C-alpha positions in Angstrom: 19.9 -16.5 9.0 17.2 -14.3 10.6 14.4 -16.1 12.4 10.8 -14.8 12.4 9.1 -15.4 15.8 5.4 -14.4 15.9 3.8 -13.3 19.2 0.6 -11.5 20.2 1.9 -8.1 19.0 2.8 -9.6 15.7 -0.6 -11.2 15.2 -2.3 -7.9 16.2 -0.4 -6.0 13.6 -1.0 -8.7 11.0 -4.8 -8.4 11.7 -4.8 -4.7 11.4 -3.0 -4.9 8.0 -5.5 -7.5 6.9 -8.4 -5.1 7.6 -6.5 -2.4 5.7 -5.9 -4.8 2.9 -9.7 -5.4 2.5 -10.3 -1.6 2.4 -7.5 -0.6 0.0 -8.0 -3.4 -2.5 -11.8 -2.9 -2.4 -11.4 0.8 -3.0 -10.6 0.6 -6.7 -13.5 -1.6 -7.7 -15.8 0.5 -5.6 -14.6 3.7 -7.4 -15.4 2.1 -10.7 -19.0 1.2 -9.6 -19.4 4.6 -7.9 -18.5 6.3 -11.2 -21.5 4.6 -12.8 -23.8 5.7 -9.9 -22.6 9.3 -10.1 -22.3 9.4 -13.9 -18.9 11.0 -13.6 -16.0 11.2 -16.0 -12.9 9.3 -15.3 -11.0 12.5 -14.3 -13.7 13.4 -11.8 -14.0 9.9 -10.4 -10.2 9.8 -10.1 -10.5 12.5 -7.5 -11.4 9.8 -5.0 -7.9 8.4 -5.4 -6.6 11.9 -4.9 -8.6 12.2 -1.7 -7.3 8.9 -0.5 -3.8 10.1 -1.2 -4.3 13.5 0.5 -5.2 11.5 3.6 -2.0 9.5 3.4 0.0 12.7 3.1 -1.8 14.2 6.1 -1.0 11.0 8.1 2.6 11.3 7.1 2.8 14.9 8.3 1.4 14.2 11.8 2.0 10.5 12.4 5.5 10.7 14.0 4.3 13.6 16.3 1.2 11.6 17.4 3.3 8.5 18.1 5.7 10.5 20.3 2.8 12.3 22.1 0.3 9.5 22.6 2.1 6.2 22.0 1.8 3.6 19.3 -1.1 1.7 20.9 -3.3 4.8 21.0 -2.5 5.8 17.5 -3.3 2.3 16.2 -6.7 2.4 17.9 -7.6 5.8 16.6 -6.5 4.6 13.1 -8.9 1.7 13.3 -11.8 3.9 14.5 -11.2 6.6 11.8 -10.9 4.0 9.1 -14.2 2.5 10.0 -15.9 6.0 10.0 -14.4 7.0 6.6 -15.5 3.7 5.0 -19.1 4.2 6.3 -19.3 7.7 5.0 -18.0 6.6 1.5 -20.4 3.6 1.5 -23.5 5.5 2.5 -23.0 8.8 0.7 -24.4 9.5 -2.8 -23.1 12.9 -3.7 -19.6 13.5 -4.8 -18.5 15.9 -2.0 -19.5 13.3 0.6 -17.8 10.4 -1.1 -14.7 12.4 -1.4 -14.8 13.2 2.3 -15.2 9.5 3.1 -12.2 8.7 1.0 -10.2 11.4 2.7 -11.1 10.3 6.2 -10.5 6.6 5.5 -7.2 7.4 3.7 -5.9 9.5 6.6 -6.7 7.1 9.4 -5.9 4.0 7.4 -2.5 5.4 6.5 -1.9 6.4 10.1 -2.4 2.8 11.1 -0.4 1.4 8.2 2.6 3.5 8.9 2.7 2.7 12.6 2.2 -1.0 11.9 5.3 -1.1 9.6 7.4 0.7 12.2 6.3 -1.7 15.0 7.1 -4.8 12.8 10.5 -3.4 11.9 11.5 -2.6 15.5 9.9 -5.7 17.0 11.5 -8.2 14.7 14.9 -6.7 14.1 16.8 -8.5 11.3 13.6 -10.4 10.5 11.7 -7.2 10.0 11.7 -7.3 6.2 10.3 -10.9 6.4 7.6 -9.8 8.9 6.6 -6.8 6.8 6.3 -9.0 3.7 4.3 -11.7 5.5 2.0 -9.1 7.0 1.4 -7.6 3.6 0.8 -11.1 2.2 -2.1 -11.5 4.7 -3.3 -8.0 3.8 -3.4 -9.1 0.1 -5.2 -12.3 1.1 -8.1 -10.3 2.6 -7.8 -7.9 -0.3 -8.3 -10.8 -2.6 -11.7 -11.3 -1.1 -12.8 -7.6 -1.4 -13.3 -7.4 -5.2 -15.1 -10.7 -5.2 -17.5 -9.6 -2.4 -18.1 -6.2 -3.9 -18.6 -7.6 -7.4 -21.0 -10.2 -6.1 -22.9 -7.5 -4.1 -23.0 -5.3 -7.2 -24.6 -8.2 -9.2 -27.3 -8.7 -6.5 -30.1 -6.6 -5.4 -28.0 -5.2 -2.5 -25.7 -3.2 -4.7 -21.9 -2.8 -4.2 -22.1 -0.6 -1.1 -22.6 -3.2 1.6 -19.7 -5.2 0.2 -17.3 -2.3 0.7 -18.9 -1.3 4.1 -17.8 -4.7 5.4 -14.3 -3.1 5.9 -15.9 -0.8 8.6 -17.4 -3.8 10.4 -14.0 -5.6 10.4 -12.3 -2.5 11.7 -14.7 -2.1 14.6 -14.4 -5.8 15.6 -10.6 -5.5 15.6 -10.7 -2.3 17.6 -12.6 -4.0 20.4 -10.1 -6.9 20.4 -7.0 -4.8 20.2 -7.5 -3.2 23.7 -6.0 -6.4 25.3 -2.6 -6.1 23.6 -0.1 -3.3 24.3 2.2 -2.4 21.5 5.8 -1.5 22.5 7.2 2.0 22.0 10.3 2.5 20.0 13.5 1.9 21.9 15.3 4.9 23.3 19.0 5.1 22.4 21.4 7.0 24.6 24.3 8.9 23.1 27.6 9.0 25.1 27.5 12.8 25.2 23.8 13.4 25.8 20.7 12.3 27.5 18.2 9.7 26.3 15.7 12.4 25.6 18.2 14.3 23.4 19.1 11.1 21.5 15.4 10.2 21.0 14.7 13.7 19.7 17.6 13.6 17.3 16.4 10.3 15.9 12.9 11.6 15.4 13.8 14.9 13.8 17.3 14.6 12.2 17.9 14.7 8.5 17.3 11.5 6.7 20.3 10.3 4.5 20.5 10.4 0.7 20.2 6.6 0.5 16.9 6.8 2.3 15.5 9.2 -0.2 16.5 7.0 -3.1 14.6 4.1 -1.4 11.7 6.5 -0.9 11.6 7.3 -4.6 11.6 3.6 -5.6 8.7 3.1 -3.2 6.7 6.0 -4.6 7.1 4.6 -8.2 6.1 1.1 -7.1 3.0 2.3 -5.3 2.1 4.5 -8.4 2.2 1.3 -10.5 0.1 -0.7 -8.1 -2.6 1.8 -7.6 -2.8 2.7 -11.3 -3.6 -1.0 -11.8 -6.0 -1.6 -8.9 -8.0 1.5 -9.7 -8.2 1.4 -13.5 -7.4 -2.1 -14.6 -11.1 -3.0 -14.4 -12.0 -0.2 -16.7 -9.6 -1.4 -19.4 -10.9 -5.0 -19.0 -14.4 -3.7 -19.4 -13.5 -2.0 -22.7 -10.9 -4.3 -24.1 -12.3 -7.7 -23.1 -16.0 -6.9 -23.0 -16.6 -7.7 -19.4 -19.6 -6.3 -17.5 -19.0 -3.8 -14.7 -19.5 -6.3 -11.9 -17.3 -8.9 -13.6 -14.6 -6.4 -14.3 -14.6 -5.2 -10.7 -14.3 -8.8 -9.5 -11.5 -9.6 -11.9 -9.2 -7.3 -10.0 -8.9 -10.3 -7.7 -6.6 -11.9 -10.3 -4.0 -9.1 -9.6 -4.5 -9.3 -5.9 -4.2 -13.1 -5.9 -0.8 -12.7 -7.5 0.1 -10.2 -4.8 -1.0 -12.5 -2.0 0.8 -15.5 -3.3 3.9 -13.5 -4.2 4.1 -12.0 -0.7 3.9 -15.4 1.0 6.9 -16.6 -1.1 8.5 -13.2 -0.8 8.5 -13.3 3.0 10.5 -16.5 2.9 12.9 -15.3 0.2 13.5 -12.1 2.2 15.2 -14.3 4.9 17.8 -15.5 2.3 18.0 -12.9 -0.5 18.9 -9.2 -0.4 15.9 -6.7 -0.9 17.7 -5.2 -3.9 18.0 -8.5 -5.8 14.3 -9.4 -5.1 13.1 -5.9 -6.1 15.0 -6.1 -9.4 13.4 -9.4 -10.3 10.0 -8.1 -9.3 10.2 -5.1 -11.6 11.1 -7.4 -14.5 8.2 -9.8 -13.7 5.8 -6.9 -13.4 6.8 -5.6 -16.8 6.3 -9.0 -18.4 2.8 -9.3 -16.9 1.9 -5.8 -18.0 2.8 -6.6 -21.6 0.5 -9.6 -21.7 -2.4 -7.7 -19.9 -2.1 -4.6 -22.1 -1.7 -6.3 -25.5 -4.5 -8.9 -25.4 -8.3 -8.7 -26.0 -8.8 -12.1 -24.5 -10.2 -12.0 -20.9 -8.4 -15.2 -19.7 -5.0 -13.9 -21.1 -5.6 -10.5 -19.6 -6.4 -12.1 -16.2 -3.2 -14.2 -16.5 -1.2 -11.0 -17.2 -2.8 -9.3 -14.1 -1.9 -12.4 -12.0 1.8 -12.2 -13.2 1.8 -8.5 -12.5 0.6 -9.2 -9.0 3.4 -11.7 -8.4 5.8 -8.9 -9.4 4.1 -6.2 -7.5 3.8 -8.4 -4.4 7.2 -7.7 -2.8 7.7 -4.1 -4.0 5.9 -2.4 -1.1 7.1 -4.4 1.8 10.7 -4.6 0.6 10.8 -0.9 -0.4 9.5 -0.1 3.1 12.1 -2.3 4.7 14.9 -0.8 2.6 13.9 2.7 3.5 13.7 2.0 7.2 17.1 0.3 7.1 18.5 3.4 5.4 17.0 5.8 7.9 19.7 5.3 10.5 17.3 4.5 13.4 14.7 7.1 12.7 11.9 4.5 12.2 8.8 6.5 12.9 10.1 9.6 11.0 11.0 7.3 8.0 7.6 5.7 7.9 5.9 9.1 8.1 7.8 10.3 5.1 7.0 7.1 3.3 3.3 7.9 3.9 3.7 11.3 2.2 5.4 9.6 -0.7 2.6 7.0 -0.9 0.0 9.7 -0.8 1.7 11.5 -3.7 1.8 8.3 -5.7 -1.8 7.3 -5.0 -3.0 10.8 -5.7 -1.1 11.7 -8.8 -0.6 8.4 -10.8 -4.2 7.1 -11.0 -5.5 10.7 -11.5 -3.1 11.2 -14.4 -4.0 7.9 -15.9 -7.7 8.8 -15.6 -7.1 12.2 -17.2 -5.1 10.7 -20.0 -7.8 8.0 -20.6 -10.4 10.8 -21.1 -8.1 12.5 -23.6 -6.6 9.6 -25.6 -8.3 6.4 -24.5 -7.7 4.0 -21.6 -5.3 1.6 -23.5 -2.9 4.4 -24.5 -3.1 6.0 -21.0 -1.9 2.7 -19.5 1.5 3.2 -21.1 2.5 5.3 -18.1 2.9 2.0 -16.2 6.1 0.8 -18.1 7.5 4.3 -17.6 7.0 4.0 -13.9 8.7 0.6 -13.8 11.7 1.9 -15.8 12.1 4.9 -13.4 11.8 2.5 -10.4 14.6 0.3 -11.9 16.8 3.4 -12.4 16.2 4.4 -8.8 17.0 0.9 -7.5 20.2 0.9 -9.5 21.2 4.4 -8.2 20.5 3.5 -4.6 22.4 0.1 -4.5 25.1 -0.3 -1.9 28.6 0.0 -3.4 31.2 -2.4 -2.1 34.3 -0.9 -0.7 37.5 -1.8 -2.6 39.7 -4.3 -0.8 42.5 -2.7 1.1 40.7 0.6 1.5 40.6 2.6 4.6 37.8 1.6 7.0 
């Protein structure tokens, strides 16, 4: 059984993901409240998710190169600084072009930090990497649980929602100052018998990723599409279907995030004993059950219960999908996480935008039917990418 040992590097990465969790789970409720400020349609407001996604794609395109050139420690510090700057721009700006710019900056540097964090945990903890990634994301969801509550409370006060979201920038700056005392290890350099260490490192960072990796990549994209469709638009459906106010609906997203936080604590332990494939299959079924309750009821308590159950299901999907993809990358950890960032950007940009567009055309409730479609496609990808056992007596 793999054993998870936590040291200073581990806690540094956990803390960085906690700050990112506050930002990313506070982003959806903030977009809902910003839409009221700007009097924008759901389609136009959904462009903020697209800007966030464009940043993730950009981070995926340049992340592996930056790590090779400047090292993981430097990339993580730049990520924290850029995340703080983007959150401040988004929080202070009033006009649409500037809020989109803030989302783009925060999305770029936040994803740069997130990708590097996942690679560090995977390399640093070896066989316990999936458990470490799951535990780190549990902490991120824990701080994310607070974000909608703080933003909703600020929105209901005379302060308005903006200081509640800007708290993410303050947390990032504090952690940036503290992180200078910890050095993050670089990826291990592997030597090939017929070549130099430099040649081997180059091949591992630039070689072609295998088919099994891309199947795991597709499952991750579909799972992220489901999660962000919920975090960005669930409050809108609650406001319409359950009659909640804007502030209460924004705060209610915490029910989803509470499920994610609790599920990731349990998922980190289960990942030490169960295969990622088995856990992911169960999580997809649980997410579908929670969605059915959330989508079909007009009762606010039942809708919140459905969101909580969905959160339990969603909880392990990101960390385990990341761990599966890294394991299938044949040692190309930084390249694998960079490509995952591109996939995450596509999911964050396209799925919530499509849901918002469909909501303007046919209503929010019908538009949410894309969620079970995403779950079915993820299940199909998981089944296609499963490891096939070799028949007994076969040639090794």
